[in-house]
N, C-alpha and C positions, 0 to 999 in steps of 0.2 A: 494186483495192479489196478489203478483207477484211471479213468479217462479225464484228461486235463483239457478244458475248453480252449486253452491257448494253442494246443496242437490242432484244434479244429478251426483255428482262425477266428475265434470268438472272444479273444481277450478283451476284457472291459465291457463286454456286451451282456445281453440277457439270453437265456435259453430260447432257442427257436422251438416253435410248436412241435415239429416232428420228433424232437427228442423226448417229449413228455407224454405222448399219447399211448405208448405201449406199456403194458404192465402184465406181470404174471399173476393170474387170478383164476382159481378154479371156477368153473361155471357149469350149470346144468344144460346150457344151450349149445348144440353142435355148431360148428363153424364150417362155412363153405370155403375151401381153399387151404392154403398152407397156414399152420398155426404160427403165430408170432408170440413167443412167451418170454420176451425180455422182462426183466424183473421190475422195471420202473424204479430204479435205484438212483437217488440223487443226493448230493452233498452240497450244502450251502455254507460257505465258509466266511469267516471274518465279518460276520454281520452282528449288529446289535439286535438281540432277540428277546422279545417279551414272551416268555413261556406261558404266562397268564397275565391278568391285568395289573399285578403288582410285582411281578418278578422280572427283572431286567438282567440280561446276561450280555456283557461286552465282549467283543471279539470272539464270538461263539460260533459253533457249527451245528447245523440241523441236518440230520440224516432221515430220509423218507424212503420207504420200500413198500411196493405193492399198495400204494395209496394210504399208508399209515405212517405215523411217526415211529422211527426205530430208535433214535437217540437224539439228544440235544444237550449241548454243554460247551464249555470253553476248551476242553481237552479231549474231544471225541475223535476216535480213530476212524479214518475214512475207509470204508470197506472196498475191497477189490472190485473193480468193474463199475464203480459209481461214477455218474456224470457229475462233475464238480463245477460249481459256479462260485466265483469269488464276489462276494457282496460287501466288500469293504466300503464303509461309509454309508451303507444302506441299513434299513430297519425291517425286521420281520415281526408281524403281529398275528395272533390267532384270527381266523376268519370270523366274521360277525354271524350272529344267529338272530333271525327275526321270528318272534313268536306269534305274529298276527299277519297271515298272508293267505291268499287263495290260489297260490301258484300251482299251475298244472291241473286245477280242478275246474270242471266246466261250470259256467254260470247257469243258474237255474232260471228258466223262463216260466212265468206264471201260466198255468193251464187256462184254457178257455172255460168260462163258467158254463155249467150245464143247466138245463131247465129254463125257466121263464127269463126272457131277456131283461137284464137290468134288475131282476128281482133278487131276493135274498137266497143265500146258499147255507142251509143249516147243517148239512152233513158233509163229511170228507169225500172228496172225489178220488182219493187214493185207494186203489183196489188191493185187497190182501188183508192178512191178519195183523193190521197195524192200528195205531192209536186212532181215536175218534176225531182228533183234530189235526188238520193238515200242517199246522205250525209246530207240531211235536213229532219229530222224526229222528230219535236218537239212533235208529238203525243205520243211518247214513254213515258210511265209512270212507273217509277221504282216501285211504290207501287203495280202495277198490276203484275209485274214480280217477286216480292220479295218472297223468301222462305228461312226461317231460315236454317242456315248451321252450324251444331255443331262444325265441325273442324275449319272453318274460324272464328267463334265467339270465340272459345277457344283461338286461336292465338292472337286475338285482345284484349280479356280480360286480357291476361297475360301481355300486355303492359300498362294496366290501363284504357282502354277505356270501357265505359259503353253504349255509343250510337255513331252511325256513320251516316253521310249523305251518302246514297248510290245511285248510278246512273249507267246507262249503258254507259261506256266511249267509245263511238263509234260515229264517224261522226262529222260534223261541228255544226249543231244545234241538240243537243242530246236528248232533252226532259227534263222531270222533275225528280228531285231527291226526295227521301223520307228520313226523319229522323227516324231511327229505333233503337230499343233497341237490345242489345247483349244478352238478356235473351234467353235461348233456351228451357225453360220449358213451355212456353206458346204458344198459337196459334198466327199466323201472325196478326190476327185482333187486338190483344193486344200489339203486338210488334211495330207496326207502330205508332210512336209518332206524326208524322206530315206528312201528304200526301202533295204532291206538295209544298215541303219546299223550293225548289230552281229550277232554270232553268240552264241547262248546255250547254256550248259552247266550241269550239276549232277551230283551223285552220286545223285540221287533218281530212281528208275525211274518215279515218277509213277503214272499210271493203267494202265500196262502190266499185262496179266493173265498175261503169260508168266512162267514160274517163274524163269528166269534173267534177271538176277541176284537172289539173295535176301539178299545181304549187301553191306556197304560195300566189302569187298575185291573182290567180284564186279563191282560197279559200276565200280571203278577199272580192273579188268582189261578190262572191256568197252570202256571209253573208250580205253584204250591200244590194244587190238586194232582198234578202229574207225579210229583214226588210221593204223595200219599198213595196214589194208585199203584205206583211201582212197589212200595212197601207191601201193600195188600196182595199184589200179584205174586210177590216172592214168598209170602206166607201161605198163600193158597194157590199153588201152581196148577192144580187140577181144575180150578174154576174157569180159567180163561187163558187161552194160548195167545197172548198178545205179544207179538214180536217187538213192538216198540218198548213196552214196559220191561220186557226181558233185557233188551239192550240197555235201557236206562239203569237197571240194577247192576249190570255188568260194568258200567262205567263209573260207579260210585267211588271206586278206589283211585280213579285217574285224577291227575291235576285238572281242575275245572276252570276254564277261561270264560269270563263273562264280559260281553261288550255292552257298554252303556253310552247314552247320548250326552250326559253331563254329570257334574259332580253330585247333584241331588239324587240322580238315579244310581250313582255309585253307592251311595249310602243305602238306597232301597235294595239294591242287589245284595249287599252284604247282610242286610237284615233277613232276607230270605235264606241266605246261606246259613246264618246263625240258627235259624229255626230248624233246619234239616241237617245240621252238623257238617256243612260244606264250607271250607274256606276258599272262596273264589280268588283267582288271579284276575284282576279287573282291568280290562282294556278301556281306558278313558278317552276323552276328547281334548285334553290339554288345558283344562280349567281347574285341575286339582288344587293348585295353589290357593284358590279362592276359599277353600274349606279345609285347609291342611290339618288343623288340630283334630277335627272330627274324622277325617280320613285316616289319620295316624292311629286313632283309637280303634279302627276296624281291624288293624293288623293284616290288612289285605295287601299282597304284593300287587304292583301296578305294571301295566304296559303303557308306556307314554308315547304319544305321537309327537313328531316334530313338524306338524303341519301348522305353521304360524300364519295368521291372517295377513293379507296384504293391506297396506294403508288404504283408506277410503278416499275417493275423489271428492274433496271437500272445498274445491275452489269456489263453487257456488254456495252462497250462504244458505239457500233453501235446501240444497242437498245435504249440507252439513247438519242442519237441524234434524234431518230424518234419522241420523245415526244415533242410536241410544247410547247413553253415557257408558254403560257396561261394555258395549262393543268397542268404543274408543279406548277404554282402559285395557280391555283384553288385548287389543292390538299391541299396546305398549308393553304389557307385562307377560304375554304368552311365552316369549323366549326365555324368561326366567323360571318357567314352571319346573323344568327338570332339576335345576340347581336348588330351588326351594324345597322340592320333594326330597332331594338328597340330604339337604341340611336338616330336614325333619327326621331323618333316619328311616324313611320308608323304602323298602327294597323295590327296585323297579328295573324293567328292561326297556330299551328303546326300540322303536319300530318305524319302518317307512310307511306304515299304513296311513291312509287318508290323504297321502300326497298324490295329487293328480299328476304333477310334474315331479317324477322321481329325482330329477337332477337337482332339486332343491335340498335333498336330504343332507348331503355333506356340508354345503354352506350353512344350512340351518343347525346342523350339529355343532359347527364351529361357533355359530352365533350363540347357541346355548352355553357353550364354554365361556364365551365372552361375558355372558349374563350370569355367571356364577357357578356353573358346573365345572368340576375339576376334570383334568384329562384322565386321571385314574378312574374317577367315577363314570366317565363316559365309556371308557374301555370295558369296565366291569359290566355296565348296563348293556353292552353289545356282545358280550362273550360269556362270562362266567354266570351272571345272573339268569339270563334266558335258558342256558343249559341246565342250571340247577333247578329251575322252576318246573321243567318237564322231565327231570330225573335223567338227563342225558349228559351229565358232567363227565362221564367216562368216555364219551364219544367226541364231543365238540366243545368249543369254548376255551380251549387251552391247547398247548403243544407239549404233550407228554407221551412217553412211549406207549404204543398201543392205540392211541387216539387217531381219529381221521386226520389226514394230512391236509387240513384246511387252513391256509395262512395267506397273509398279504405281504407283498414286498413293496416298501415305500422308499422314496428318494431320501427322505429325512424323517424326523419325528412325525408320527401320523397326523396329529392334530395341529401341526404348525401351519400357518397360513400358506406357506409356499410348498408344502408337502405335495408330492405327486404319487398317487397310487399306481405303481408300475404293473404288478402282476397280482392276480388272484388265483391261487392254487386251490383246487377243489378235488378232494380224494386223490391227491398226488398228481393231478393234471393241471398244466399251466394254461391260464387264460390271460393273455397279455391285454392290459387295459390302456397303457399309454407309454410313451417314451419321455425321458427327461428332456425338457426343452433346453436349447442352448441358452446360456446366460451371458448376455452381452453387457450387463450393467457394469458401470464403473466410470472413472474419470478419464477422458480422452484428450489428446492434443489434436485439434482439427486444423488441417492445412488445406485451404481452398485456393488453387491457382497461385498467384503471386501475392495474395493477401497475407498479412501477418498471422502467425499461429494464434489460435484462441482455444479456450477450453470448452469441452462438450461433456455434459453430465447425462448419463443414461441411468435412470432410476425406475421406480415402479415395479411391475411384475416382470418376471423373466420372459414370458411369452408376449408381453405387450409393453415394452419399455417406454418410459416417458423421456422426452428429449428436452434439454435446456442448453441453449447456446450462450455461454458467458463471454460477452465481448469486453466487459469491464466490471469492476466491483459492483456497480449499481446499474448495470445495463445487461439484462438477461432477456432473451426471447425464446419462445417455445418453437419446437419443430416436430415433425412427424417422421418416424422411422418404421419402415416395413421390411421384413426379412422373409423371403420365400426360398427355403433351402439355403443355398450359398449366396443367392442374389439379394442385394439390398438396395433400398431407395431411401434417400434422406432429402426432405424438403423443409426449408425454413425461410422466413423473410427477415433479413437483418435489420430492416428499418420499418417495422409495421405501422408506426405512427405517421410516417411520411406519406403524404398524398401522392398517389401514382406509383408508389414503390412496388417492386415485384419480388417474387420468390426465387431463391437459388435452388436449383434441382440437381441432385447428385445421385448417380446410379453407379453400382459396382458390385463387389463381392466381398465376402469375409474370407480372409486368408487362412491357409491351413495351420498357421502357427497359433490360431485362436486369439490373436491380439489386435488385428488390424482390419479396418475397412479401407478399401481403395477402389478407384475407378475413374469414370469420366463424368463431367457435369456441364451445366450451362448456367451462366449468370443471367440476371433479368434483361440485360441488353443483348442477349443471344451469343455472348462470347463463350466459346468452348474452353474448358479448363480440365486439368487433372486435379484429383483430390485424394486425401487420405486422412484417416483418423486412427491414431496410435493409442492403445490403452496403456495407461501407466499402472503397472501391477501393484505398486505400493499404495496406490490410491483406491484400489477396488473396495477393500473392506470399509474404508472411511466413507466412500460413496454410498455403499449399501446402508451403512449406519445412518448417514445423513438423510438418505431417501426414504428410509423406513418410517412410516407414519405410525406413531403410537396411537392405539385405539382410544377413541374418546371414552371417558368414563361413562358407564351406563347410569342413566337417571330414570328411575321408575316412580310412578305415582304411588300413592298409599293404598294398601289394602283396606277394604271396608266391608262391613257386615250389615245387611247383605251386599253383594257385589252389584248393586244397581243404584239408580238415583235414590237419594235420601238415605243411603247407607252411611254408617259411622265407622271410625277406626276401631271402635270397640263397643260392645253392647253396654248401655248404661248400667251402672251398679245400683243395687237397692240403696235407697237413701232414708235417712231419718229426717222427716220433713214435718214441720208444724205449720198448718194452714190456719191463719188467724182471722177471726172476726168475719167469717163468711156466712151467707144464708145457706144452711145445710139441708138439702132434700134427702131425708134418710130412707125413703121408701119403706119405712117401718111405721109402727103405730104412733110414734112420736110426731110424725109428719115433718113439717119444715121447722128448723130451729134457727132463729135469728141470732146474729152476732155470736157465732159459735166457733170454737176451735176444734180441729181434728188433727191428731198426731198419727203419722204413718211411720212405722218402725219395723224393721226385719220383714218387710213384705206384707205386714198386717196393719189393720186399723187398731192402733194401740189404745188410744183414748179419745173420748168425745166430751167436750165441756167448754167452760169459759175460763179465761185467764190461765190457760195452760202454759207451762214453761217448756222451752225446747231443750232436750237433753244435750249433753256435751257432745260436740261433733256434728250436731244436726244443724239444719238451717230453717229459716222462717220465710214463709210466703204470705204476703199481705192479701187477705181475701175480702177486704172491705169493699162493699158495694158489688161483690161478685157472688156467684152461686156455685156451691159444691154439691155434686150429685154422684150417685153410683155410676159406674161406667155402663154404657148402653150394651145390651146383649142382643145380637141379631139371631133370632131363632131359625131363620131360613135364609141361608146365604150360599152362593156358589163362587165366591172369590177364592184365591189361593189353591186352585186345583190344577194339576198338570195333565195335559194330554187327554182331555175328554171328561165330561161330567156325566155322560150316559153310557152304560153298557146295555144298550137297548136291543141287542141282537137276539135275546131270548126273553121269554115271558117272565122267567124267574132267574134273577142273578144275585141272590142274597149272599153269594160267596165273595163278591167284589167289595173292596173296602176303600172309601175315600181316604182313610187314614194312611193308606199306602202311597198316596199321590199328592199329599199336601205340598203346595209350592210356597216355600218360605221366602221366595224372592218376588212375589207378586206385589207390585207397587200399590195395589188396592188395599193391602194391609195397612200401609202407612196412611193412605187417604182415609181409611176408616178411622184410624186413630185420630186424625185431624178432625173427624166428625164426632168424636167422643165415644166411639165403639171400642170395647175392650175384649169382647169374646163373641164367638159365633158358632153355630152349628153348620158345618159344611155338608150339604145334602147331595146325594145322588140325584140325577134328573128324574123326569117323569115319563120316560119312554116305555116303561114296562110296568105291569101291575106290582111286582115285587122287585124293587131295585136293590141298590147296594147299601152297605153299612155306612153310617155317618162318621164324621170326625168332629169332635168337640174341641175347639182350640181357643186359646187366648192369643191375642194379637201381639205376640212377643217379637216384635220387629228386630231383626238382626240375629235371632237364634235359628236353630235348625228346625226342619219340619217335625222331627220327633220331639224336640223340646217345646214346640208350640202346642202340642196336644196336651190336654188336661189330664194329668195322672189321676187314676181312680175314678174318672168320669164314667157314668153308666153307658152301656152300649145303646145305640139308636140305629134305626134302619128306615129307609124310604119306601113307602108304598105309594101307589098312584091309581087314580080313577079317571074316567072321562075320555075326552077326545084323544089325548096323547097316546094312551096305552093301546087303544084300538086302531091307532095309526090313521086317524081320520084325514089328516092333511099331509100324508107322506107320499102321495102320488099313486098312480095306478099300478106301479110295480110292486108296492108293498101291501099285497092282499093275501099273503100266504101265512104270515106268522099269526098264530093263535094268541090272543083273541082278536076278533074283528068286530065284536059287538060288546055292548055293556053287559049283557047276560053272560057272554063268554068270559068276561073279566071276573064275574063271580065264581065261575067254575075253576078258574086258575087258582083263586085263593083256597077253595075247598079242596082241590086236588093237592095243592102244595102242602097244606097242613095235615091232610090225611097221610100223605107220604112221610111227613115229619113225625107224626105220632107213631107210625109203624117203625120208623127208624129209631126213635127213642126206645120203644119197647124191645126192639132187637138188641140194642146195646145194654139195656137193663138186664135182659135175660143172659146175655153173654157175661156181664160183670158179676152175676150171681154164681156162675160156674166156678168150681175150684180150679186151681192151677193145673192139676192133672188132667181134668176134662178139657180145659182150654188148650193144652198142648196137643190133644187129639182132635180137637174141633177146628172149625174154620171161623176166624174172627170176622166180624162184620167189616164192611168197607167204610172207611171214614169219608163222609161226604160234606164238604164245606158249605154247600148250598143248604142242606138240611140241618146242619149243626146250628146255623144262624136262626132258623125257624124254631128249632127246639129251645133255643135261648128265649125266644119270644113266649113260647108256651110256659116256660118256667120263670117268666118275669125278670129275666136277666138282660133282656134287650127290649127296647121300646120303639113303638111305631110312630113315625110322623107320616101322615098320609095326605098326599096331594088330592084335593077334592074341590068340587064346585056345586053340583046339583044335589038337591035333597034326596032324590030317589037312590042315588048311589051311596050317599052318606048312610041312609037307612040300611041299604044292602050290606055294607061292610060291618055295621054294628050288629046286624043279624048273624052274619057269618062268624063274627067274633064270639057271639053268644053260643052258636052251635059248636064251634071248634074249641071253645074254652080258652080264648086269649083276649087281651085287651088292646084297644087302640089308645095310645097315649095322647096324640095330638092330631087334629085335622088342620092342615095348613092350607092357605088360600080361603077355603071354607066360606065362599062368598054368598052361599045360600044358608049359612049357618043360622041366620035369624029365623029361618023356617023350622029348624029342628033343634033349637037351643034347649028345649025341655028334655028331649030324648038324650041329647049329649050330656046334660046335667045328670040324668039318671045313670048313665054309664061312666061318669067321672072323667069325661074326655075334655082336654084342653082345646082352645081355639086360637090359632095363630093366623092373622088375616092381614089384608091390605087395608089402608085407610079408605081409599076412594077409587081404586082401579075398577074399570068396567068397560064392556063393549069391545074388548080386543079379540074376542072370538065368541062363537055362538053360545057356548055353555055358560058364559058370564053375563048374559043379557039381563038377568034378574038381580044383578049386583046392585047394592045401594050403599051410600056412605054412612048409613045409620047402623050397619051390620055389627060393628064392634061394640057400639053402645048397647044395642039390644041384647047381645050375648052376655055382656058384662052385667047388665041389669037382671038377666036370668040366672045369675050366680055362677057363670062359667069363669074360669081363669083365662083371660084373653091377653094376647100379645099382638103387637104390630110388627110385621117383619118386612124385609126388603125384597128378597128373591132377585136383587138387582144391585150391581156394584155401585151404581150412581146413587140410587135411593138410600143405600145403607149409610151414606155419609150425612143423610138428612133425616134420620129416624126420629130425632127430637121434634122436627116439624111435622112428620107424619103423625106422631102422637098428639101434637097440638091440634090437628084437624078433628080429633075425636071430641075435644072440648067444644068446638064449633058445632059439629053435627049432632052430638049426643048429650051435651051438657055435663060431661064428667068434670069433676074438679081438676084443677091443675095437677095436684098430687096424684090422684088416681090415674090421670092420663099419662103421667110420666112413668108410673108403674108398668104401663103397657110395654115399655122397652127396657125395663130394669128387673125388678123382682119377679114380675109375672113370667117372662121367658126363663128366668133362673129356675122358677118352680117347675115349669114345663120340662126343663132339661135335667131336673133333679140335682141342680147345682146350688140351690138356695141356701144350703148350709154354709157355704163359703163365699157366695157371690150375690150380687143383685141388690144389695142395700148397704147403707152406711151403719155399721154396727160393730162394736168392739169385738175383735177376734176374727172378723172376716178379712178376706184378702183385700189388700190396699189397691183396689181397682176403682179409682175415682177420677172425676173430671171437674176442673175448675172453669166455669163459664164466665164470659164477660157480662152476661145479662141473664135474665130469666130464661132458662133453657128451652122454654116453649115459644120464645119470641123468634121471629124471623131475623131479628137483628143480632141474636146471640151467636157467639162462636166459641169453641173451646180454646182456652188459653194454655191449659196444661192437661195432659192425659197421662195418668199413672197406671201402670199394670204391674201388679206384684210389688208395688212400691218403687218401680223404676219409671223415671220420667221419659216416656217414649215419644211424646210430642209436646212441644211448647212453641208458641207462636214466635218467640224471639229467635230461638235456635233454628226454627224453620226458615226464617228470612235469611239468617246467616248461611245456612246450608245452600239455599238457592244461589246466593252470591258465590260461594265456594265452588258449587257445581259448574256455574258459568265460567269461572276462572279456569277450572280444570278442563272443561271442554275446549276453551280457547287455547290453552297451553298445548293440549294434544293435537288439536287441529293444526296449529303452527308447526308442530313436529311432523305431522303428516305431509304438510306442504313442503317442508324441507326434504323429507324422504322422497317425495315425487320429484323434486328438483334434482336430487342426487341420482335419479334414474330408476328408483324402485317401481315395480309394477303396481298398479292401483286397481281397486274394485269399486264399482258403483254402489252407493248406498242402497240397500235392499228394502223393498216395500215390506211393511209389517202388517199382519192381519189386525184389524181394528174391531174386535168383537168380544164382548163379555159372555160368559156362560149364563144361561138361564135354565129353567127346568127342562125346556124342550130343545135345548141345543144339541145337535147331533154332529159330531166331529170334534176336532182338536183345536179349533181357532180360539185364540185368546189375545186380548189386547196387551201389547207390551209397552212399557214406558218409553216415551219419547224424550 
């Protein structure tokens, strides 16, 4: 026998809470009082049930017992004793699963730093046998920290979630996450559905007070070294009892969730994962649509946020100018992210993470559907996919026998605009969310006192109907209706355009028959009357249909690469271009060639000569009276670097790599192209004696960071001398890090290379052992810091050294002789004229400024004749920028050497073309105009050394990445795009959308001594 709700007086209603709290469940916890072992047996009948995201059952029954699904289907027999609820006309869906939450886990507070106030902290303050770095703590287990939180759970249940993956979002290696239920009536032992469900990672050091890492590249290096240390620890367990590394090894088989800040770091994280055989599930920030082809290639599943930006407050013209174009476009396109990701076939889960106001989740979800996400895809991303990604598909994400009884009861189709989420059942217990609002909408006959009957239309939303009083075919006025329980108030002005007219006020109640409003009222002249409004049933559907507003078609701007100002809809293709009749500066022995043609084909310089013919399909550019040169190469640049140019927290940080943090969207790349620059060495800063590894890039505007890097280029690294490395100007707090003197700097180099030699010998000895002996022995620990230094010893990596004064220049040359390595280039080298002869003996290049001086003490002996003197001494000399602004004018910097040192124009221009190419060991393919070399050329309006000259066209690999005509057109198009979106934002504000103030942007470029992450962003 089963229990019928009608016998309990609950016909047509929903289950009351008292019927759902009891369940039969074995427990290890004793109870105080009488045991209540009712089975928690319920039958939900005549519902439309989605057993999973794609399976719909009509007129079906769901049976749950003891918090789990017992049966589901159209012809299910109702067990005896079941509490039955008739859900005819209603819908049941699996409860949602959120894979990115910190529910029930305490927030971490940063510990107070020990030691000197405001000074550096080199070592971890965490006591115990744990990792050396506070940001690496895989031993943290969310299940051990978890405690149910009624307020947090309630907020999540209202969004439709029944289970979440919770973790402590702090640090780089964050520990394990637990899949937990949002039931708050049970003990934590019953709420944890899956302990160690996933491992969590990020590039954010979080609350760690330890100095290292201070940059994004440092975070990446730390993560890479942590993986290597974990491998070593596993192979050699007797060497070190490190609980952190042991935990990291134990987690290698778990799903790994990686939180990133943007789509570029998504690609960075995936690259780290590829290196160590880990396919991360990546939790992004909603900008994935901007690099979808590249993200698709990673094969990484995603966790997508529905945190869409509010429109900016752009009423003020000056405020509007402050909003970068990419932010304007992202506001418009962010809601389409999930739909575009789905269209690309990338698996993803949806999350409420990043939403400060959780109430925006469901409206934003419906908005995402409006912008292209299908309802099936949305349901899959909230149920099946998150369950599958953490291997919990047998517990949550669907309604099948044996699974958790987590489900939603909805008034109608879940994603319909008018749908109301009525109940959220979690582990077989009901949490009522809302009730179905009375629906008063329809066409009524309104009778007010003795006045003739007129029509009244109630439209809009059920909870807030819009009132229209139809007095005649072309005479309609608006009114206001408020209903509180059974009481109703209706107010309208029948003649709003008549001066001095008043409103009719009607008060009353809604009758039990569900069809009539009636009561008492008062006319504008204070006459009391009776009134009624009779709904015409046959008109109800028509009224709803007429009142339903079809959503406006979504209009989106165009994607562009990169997704910033001066981006294009697609990266320009390589072209076959014949540049005719130009003055060609070859930077080769031929010198300048007058009235000469150059053919660019397949990304190479195919032919040089006169009267050349353009191949079929090619185009011709008239170079008459113009000058064609090799593209400028900046040997010392800090553009296009993300989140920090210095990892200056330790004296030696050769493990960090600028190549990990190339910023492909830095507008300085485009600006440099406009200045004729085609390639650059992106250097680490000069905060420590041995800094990080360089990135050699071509300025391939529109391509990814990885594609910008020059394949096959040799490795370089930044060394530094002088005031910066001994922290001369860092303040009184920074007097702890060694070195603090110039002689201490020398010892850093000696110590580092001594350790590197020992490291190399250790590995050589190990590699000589046979496999049998290696199995019995202990393999050396891989050390990324020392590996880079060994590459220097073996001439597989080359040094570019920041330098000023002759004493230290001599010192490093002597250390290099003692330790048997070479210095490739001294950069800055403002006292190079004093030691040019010794540099020549050592075969060292010189990359310098043209005429910088007096900006700090150690450059007081700088002279503008430096470059010429070194050149005349036989050194290979280049002029570099070290500055994002100067890099756009390196042609003029080279011209200064003609003035100060009397170099010929051709020799002066070599200072920024073939000479830096030789320094960077790229001259085989770059730096001059020669058949077979890369088609990296610039067509100038005038002599390139003239202050009146400007690049008209800049080709990189035969792609036209800058030309003055398209630049002007892009500026006009960007302005039109800005104005279009600004108008759209004004309309959104007018429609009641919340707004945000334009945010101030940091306005700083990186230089050698920049400490921190500030970077100028395009306005």
